Every structure is written in C-alpha cells, then in structure tokens.
N, C-alpha and C positions, 0 to 999 in steps of 0.2 A: 505493500499500499503506499503510494506516495507522500512524504512528508518533505515539504516545500518550506527551504530555509534563506531567510532576508536578515541583514544585519540590521536594519531598522524599517519601521513602517510607520505610516499613519494609526492603524490599526488591523490586528489579523483577522477580525472580521471583514473590515472592508478589503482588505485583500483578497480573502474568500469569496466574497463577490465579485472581484473584477477577474478572477481566475475563472468562474462559472459563467461570467458575459464574455470571457474568451474560449469556453467551449472545454473545460477540463469537467469532466465527468466524477459525481462522487462514486464513492468516498477518497477522501483524499485528508490533507493537514497540511497547515500554515505555521511556523513558530518565527519568531522574532527576537534579537537580542535586544531590542528596544521598540517603546512604542513613543508617538510624540501625541497622540489623540484616543489614547485608550479610554475605553467608558466602561462603567458597569450598568448598573439596575437606572432607570428613569431618567438615563441621560447622564448621568451622574458624571465627570473624568474619573479614570483610573490611574492613579501615577503609575508608570511604566519605564523607571530609569535605566539608561543602557548598562546593560552587563551585570544587572543585579538580580533581575527574575527570570521565569519561565511566563512565557506569552504563547499561548497555543488556541489554532481555531481549528478542530475537527468538522469537517461537512458529510452531510450523510443524507441520503434520499429520504425525502419523510414518509414518505410511502411505504417505507420497508421496514419501520419503526412500529412498535405496539403505541396504542392511543390510551388515553389523552397525550397530547405532546407536552402541556401542562407538567408532566412528570419529568420530562429531560432533565434540566436541571436539578432536582433533587436526587436523580440516579448520578448524575456526572460528579456529585458532590460526597456522596456515597462513596462511590469508587475512589475518588481523589483520597477521601479521607482516610480511607482505607491501605493507599497505597503511602501517603506519609506515614502513618503509624505501623506499618510493615518497616519502614525506616529508624523507626527507633522513637517519634512523635506521640503526642497526644490532641488529634488533633478533634474538636468537635462539630456540630454543624447548627448554624444559628438559621433560621429559616426566614427567606426562602433559599438563598444562595450564597450565604457568607461561609467560611472556614474560619475556625478560630482554635486558639490555644489560651486558654485562663483569660478568656474573654477578648484576645486581643488578634484581631484580625491578620491571618496568613494567606487567604488569597479568598475569590470570590467567581463565581460562574455565570457567565451571562450566554443564556440562548436566544438564536432569531430567527424569525422563519426568511428565506428568500425564494420566491416562487414553490418548490415540490422541494428544496433542499432546507435542511435544519441545520443553521450553524452553531456549534458548540463550541464554549468560546471559555477558556481560564486563565486565569492570571495569578500567578504565586510569586510570591514575595521569597527569595532563593537566598543568597548572600545578604541582603539589607533590606530593612524593611522603609519605606518612604514614610517621611511626620505628616499626616493629615492634621487635621483642626479637629473634627468634628469623632474619631474615636481613635481609640491604643491601637497598634500594630504591631505585627514581630513578622521573623524571617523562621525559615529551617535552619541556619547556620547561628541563629541565637539560641537554638537549641541544640543543634547535632551540628558539629565543622565535619565531621568525617565520614560525609555523605556524597551523593554523586556529583559530580562538575555540573556545570552549565549545558552542555550537548547533550552529555547522559542524560541528565534529567529531562531535556526535551525530549528524548526517546523517549524512555521511561513515563513520561505525563499522556505520550501520543497512545502507547500501548495500552497503557491504563484507561484511557474513554472508549476505547476500542475494545475494549474488553467487558469495562460497563456494560456497551450498547448490548456485546454479544450474552452477557448475563440475563438480561431485562427482557431478551427474546426469550430464552429459556425457562425463566422464571415467573415471569409475567407482574405485574402491577401488587398482589397483594403481599408477596415477599418483599418487593421495593420498598412498598410504605413499612414494612415491618425492618427490612435494612435502615431504612435512615431514621426510624426512633429509636435505634438502639446506639445511634451514632448523635443523636441529637441532645442539645440543651435544654433542661427540661426547667429551669427558674421561672417563676410569673414573666409575662410579660402583658407591655399595653400595648392596643394599636386601637387609638382614637380615644372613642371612651368607654372602650371595653378595657378591662384588667382580669385577667384569668390567667389558668393553669393550662399549661401545652397537654394537651390529651392525643397526640398524632396526627396524621392524615388523611383529610378526608379521600374519595376514590378519585378527585380529581387534581389531589396535590394539594388543597388549601388546609391551612394549619387550622386545628381544632382546640379554641380554648374555652376551658368550663371554666365562669364565674363564681361569683361567690353564693349566688342563687341557685347553683347547679345547673343553669341554663349553658346551652355547648354553641358558640358563634364562631361559622367558617369563618379564616379571614383569608381573602382570596387577592387582595392587592394593596399597596402602601407597607409602608416601615413598621414590625415590633420593635418595641422597647423594653429592657429589663425592668422590673419594677425593683428599687432597694428596698 
C-alpha cells in the first residue's frame, strides 16, 4: 500500500484531496514531517512544527467501510492509543477525538469525507509538544525516549490505521464501542448545560452522559469539558 512522503505540506488531508483529484485511487497514505496549516475539529488549527510530530492521512473508499462512518474517528483513536500503549505509554481517549496522557493532549484524529473517499487524519506530538493556550500538551518523548524514530513512527502509525480498519470490518460496531469504552477517560463531563457521568457510546458514536437525575443524554456535537 502506497505511503506518500513529503517534507512539508499545508496539511496531509489537503494533500490527500489533491492526490484524489489527480487520479490516485484509495487506499493510500500521506505523511509529512511538517504542516503549516494543520487543523483539528471545527476548523481549529493544529500546531505541527517541522520534525517534531507524526502527521498522517490515510485514504479509504467509504463504500468499503462499515457504517455509520461517525464511528471511524473513534475507531482510529482506539487503534492509535493501543499502538502507543504497546510502546510503553498510558494513553486514554477523550471524546470525540483526543488522545491524552494524564489529561494532557498527545494527539488527535480528524476524519473528513471527500466524495466517496474517507480521509482519516492523525496528528501525534512525537519528540516535542507544542505550547497551546487552551489545554496542556505532551509528547511521546516526554514519557519514553527509547522508541521509534520519526520515519519508523510514520510507517508504524500508517500500519496501525490500516490494521484498525481491518479489525472494524471483522469485529463490527459493538466490539468497537466496547474497545473505545475500555480506553476512555471516565471523569464527569459538561456539554453545554448538561453535566453527567460518561456511560459509553451510542450506536452512532454519540457520547452518552447520565445526569444527576438519571437521565441519559446523547452528545453528538460540540466540545465536552471535564468537571472538577
């Protein structure tokens, strides 16, 4: 399977779109050593300093994937967390797309549809963590330095994403939701006016929060914040 390598890009998702428009057929991957217009959910910028992170987009035909596709970023989070944990880290998942260690963000997932193709983007802080205003960050090297170099990490991350998709096709959605719950942070959360205890994922990947009255709310959009 092709893994297209670049020194620097605007973003790996944008390059994946260009490759598709030029006739490149999925599945394939795009990696870059740096990005100058990396982004996360809801159009937020993703700090992507050159040579310090692993920036990947894997492109898959949406028609070949299980449904609903809203589960895809949760699946990729599971696969990446398990891979990092196999390297000696202790990564947990914060709904919907954050990978964290002790509350500090080490990476994130961004999935976007482009025609009949699904772009599965992953960014990981590898040797350094950028300083951002709204949340603590960390990197792989903050916890383990005896791990893969950047090139090997790119290949390892791509294999991880491909393997996770294969696992989903074989095991299905119930197993996916159970896998995610096993890796999820379980602290109380706030979504707008709703404060509740996480109870797992709904069928479409919505986060289920149980409030103080016992009512369960499905959260499908927006941010969730920890309640201290």
